[in-house]
C-alpha positions, 0 to 999 in steps of 0.5 A, spaced: 402 786 203 402 781 197 407 781 192 404 787 188 407 790 182 411 797 183 406 800 179 400 797 184 404 800 190 406 807 187 398 808 185 397 806 193 402 810 195 400 816 191 394 816 195 398 816 201 399 809 203 405 809 207 406 802 207 406 801 200 411 806 199 415 802 205 414 796 201 417 800 195 423 802 199 424 795 202 424 792 195 429 797 192 433 800 197 439 795 197 440 795 189 440 802 189 445 803 194 449 798 191 449 801 185 451 808 188 456 805 192 460 802 186 458 809 182 461 813 187 466 809 190 464 811 197 459 807 201 457 813 206 456 817 200 451 812 197 447 811 203 446 818 204 444 819 196 440 813 197 436 816 203 435 822 199 433 819 193 427 816 197 425 822 200 425 826 194 421 820 190 416 820 196 415 828 195 415 828 188 411 821 187 405 825 184 409 827 178 410 820 176 405 819 170 407 812 169 407 808 175 410 802 172 416 806 171 418 807 178 424 803 178 427 807 172 425 814 175 428 812 182 434 811 179 434 817 175 433 821 181 439 818 185 443 819 179 442 826 179 443 827 186 449 823 186 452 828 181 450 834 184 453 831 191 459 830 187 459 837 184 458 840 190 464 836 194 469 837 189 476 837 193 473 834 199 476 827 200 471 822 203 474 815 207 472 809 203 470 803 208 473 797 207 470 791 204 468 785 209 472 779 207 469 773 205 470 767 210 473 762 206 477 756 208 483 757 204 487 763 206 490 763 199 484 763 195 481 768 200 487 773 198 487 772 191 479 773 191 480 779 195 486 782 190 482 780 184 476 784 187 480 790 189 483 790 182 476 790 179 474 795 183 480 800 182 479 798 174 471 800 175 473 807 178 478 809 173 472 808 167 469 814 165 462 815 169 458 814 163 461 807 162 461 805 169 454 807 171 451 803 165 456 797 166 454 796 173 446 796 172 447 791 166 452 787 170 450 787 178 443 789 177 441 785 171 437 791 168 435 790 160 438 795 156 431 799 155 431 800 162 438 802 162 437 807 157 431 810 160 434 811 167 440 815 163 436 818 158 440 815 152 438 811 146 438 803 147 443 802 142 447 807 146 446 803 152 449 797 148 455 800 146 457 803 152 456 796 155 461 793 150 466 799 151 466 798 158 467 791 157 473 792 153 476 797 157 476 793 163 479 787 159 484 792 157 485 794 164 485 787 167 489 784 162 496 783 166 492 781 172 487 776 168 493 773 164 497 770 170 
């Protein structure tokens, strides 16, 4: 398939074109899974929610009126599924998967980079979820504020404000680490 827009692929998928929907899955799977993983802190949970989000999107595709908003709609589905799962799983602890270390040539740099990533991940997990989710979309996936606002069902100004606050909180959390 050519590099068609999401809207074109959604229109085809609405008529039962599974290859078109498969292209959408290929295009959005990894960014969505990565965002969910960073939101939840659990790779296995992110994998499950990503799969469930695409299944729900496929079965509800007929409800999507504006085909150009597929990505925002998909992320909103995934966010709701993640929150439902977290509410249902209160009290159950999931094991975290270890990050794969970057293969660098300087062991000291590798250790410092790994420690920095661990500090950042820990600080991100301590952020309230409404700051964490907007910050991750903005930084990791480079989403514009208007699309972030659409996914989270907030105003664009609120999205901007939450990114700003998240950045301030992260700087405060990492101040000791950054000054060394």
